[in-house]
C-alpha positions as CSV (number, residue, x, y, z in Angstrom):
1,M,55.4,-27.7,14.2
2,A,55.3,-30.5,11.7
3,R,51.5,-30.5,11.0
4,V,49.2,-27.6,11.5
5,T,45.6,-28.2,12.6
6,V,42.7,-25.8,12.8
7,E,42.7,-26.3,16.5
8,D,46.1,-24.7,16.7
9,C,44.9,-21.7,14.9
10,V,41.5,-21.5,16.7
11,E,43.4,-20.7,19.9
12,K,44.7,-17.5,18.2
13,I,41.5,-16.7,16.3
14,P,38.5,-18.2,18.0
15,N,36.0,-17.6,15.2
16,R,36.5,-20.3,12.5
17,F,34.9,-18.1,9.8
18,E,37.2,-15.3,10.7
19,L,40.1,-17.7,10.7
20,V,39.2,-18.7,7.1
21,L,39.2,-15.1,6.0
22,Y,42.6,-14.3,7.6
23,A,44.2,-17.5,6.3
24,S,42.9,-17.1,2.7
25,Q,43.9,-13.4,2.6
26,R,47.4,-14.3,3.9
27,A,47.6,-17.1,1.3
28,R,46.7,-14.6,-1.5
29,N,49.3,-12.2,-0.2
30,I,51.9,-14.9,-0.3
31,S,50.9,-15.7,-3.9
32,R,51.4,-12.1,-4.8
33,G,55.0,-12.3,-3.5
34,E,55.0,-11.2,0.1
35,A,57.8,-12.6,2.2
36,L,57.3,-15.8,4.2
37,T,57.9,-15.6,8.0
38,I,58.5,-19.4,8.3
39,D,60.1,-22.1,6.2
40,R,57.8,-23.4,3.5
41,D,58.7,-27.1,3.9
42,N,57.0,-27.9,0.6
43,D,53.7,-26.7,1.9
44,K,51.2,-24.9,-0.2
45,N,50.3,-21.2,0.5
46,P,47.1,-21.9,2.6
47,V,49.0,-24.3,4.9
48,V,51.9,-21.8,5.2
49,A,49.3,-19.1,6.1
50,L,47.8,-21.4,8.8
51,R,51.2,-22.2,10.2
52,E,52.1,-18.5,10.4
53,I,48.8,-17.8,12.2
54,A,49.4,-20.7,14.7
55,D,53.0,-19.5,15.4
56,E,51.8,-15.9,15.7
57,K,54.4,-14.8,13.1
58,I,52.2,-12.4,11.2
59,D,50.4,-9.2,12.3
60,L,46.7,-9.9,12.2
61,A,45.8,-6.2,12.1
62,T,47.7,-5.9,8.8
63,I,45.8,-8.9,7.3
64,K,42.5,-7.5,8.5
65,N,43.3,-4.2,6.7
66,D,44.1,-6.2,3.6
67,I,40.7,-8.0,3.9
68,I,38.9,-4.7,4.2
69,R,40.7,-3.2,1.3
70,T,40.0,-6.1,-1.0
71,L,36.3,-6.2,0.0
72,T,35.7,-2.5,-0.4
73,R,34.5,-1.5,-3.8
74,A,34.2,1.9,-5.3
75,P,30.6,2.8,-5.9
76,E,29.5,2.5,-9.5
77,P,28.3,5.8,-11.1
78,E,24.5,6.1,-11.3
79,P,23.1,5.6,-14.8
80,V,21.6,8.6,-16.5
81,E,18.0,8.1,-17.4
82,E,17.5,8.3,-21.1
83,E,14.7,10.8,-20.9
84,V,16.8,13.2,-18.8
85,A,19.8,12.8,-21.1
86,D,17.6,13.6,-24.1
87,L,16.4,16.8,-22.5
88,I,19.8,18.4,-21.9
89,P,21.2,19.8,-25.1
90,A,25.0,19.4,-25.3
91,E,25.6,22.9,-26.6
92,K,23.9,24.6,-23.6
93,N,25.8,25.3,-20.4
94,I,23.2,24.9,-17.7
95,F,25.5,23.2,-15.2
96,G,28.6,25.3,-15.8
97,L,30.6,22.3,-17.1
98,Q,31.5,23.6,-20.5
99,D,33.8,26.4,-21.4
100,V,31.9,29.6,-22.3
101,S,33.6,32.6,-23.9
102,I,33.1,36.0,-22.3
103,E,31.2,37.2,-25.4
104,E,28.7,34.3,-25.0
105,E,28.2,35.1,-21.3
106,Q,27.6,38.7,-21.9
107,A,25.5,38.2,-25.0
108,K,22.6,36.5,-23.2
109,P,22.5,36.1,-19.5
110,T,20.7,32.8,-18.7
111,N,18.8,31.9,-15.6
112,S,19.4,28.3,-14.7
113,F,16.0,28.1,-13.1
114,E,14.4,28.8,-16.4
115,N,16.3,25.9,-18.0
116,I,15.5,23.6,-15.1
117,N,11.8,24.6,-15.4
118,Q,11.9,23.8,-19.1
119,I,13.4,20.4,-18.4
120,M,10.9,19.6,-15.7
121,H,8.0,20.8,-17.9
122,E,9.3,18.5,-20.7
123,L,9.6,15.6,-18.3
124,D,6.1,16.1,-17.1
125,R,4.8,16.3,-20.6
126,R,6.6,13.0,-21.6
127,R,5.3,11.3,-18.4
128,M,1.8,12.3,-19.2
129,A,2.1,11.1,-22.8
130,S,3.4,7.7,-21.7
131,E,0.6,7.4,-19.1
132,N,-1.9,8.1,-21.8
133,K,-0.4,5.4,-24.0
134,E,-0.7,2.9,-21.2
135,E,-4.4,3.5,-20.7
């Protein structure tokens, strides 16, 4: 095939938008160093990708998995509200995340509900104070 046209590729992938996704992903993969399945013939990566699709030389399922992997993002961690962060003292172990010695555990048993109630009470107090300032 001397020249590749979109019509040659549309026979293999009927949706033109999907064709663009597949061809661009394959061109990126070629740029990253993946092996070519056809001769380059001085063509650029997008043209080579289209020629590979037209000649059915590449596995479209693999390209689809690459598209999904590149479009999938890890969720960003939720930001901690400042007023909640201010309420939790770093030296207390209300969530069980810090190392506590046996002596500290036995010295004063803590009830996590009491700590949560204290935090909720302080949040309510701050909310009421900010509402009073707005009025």
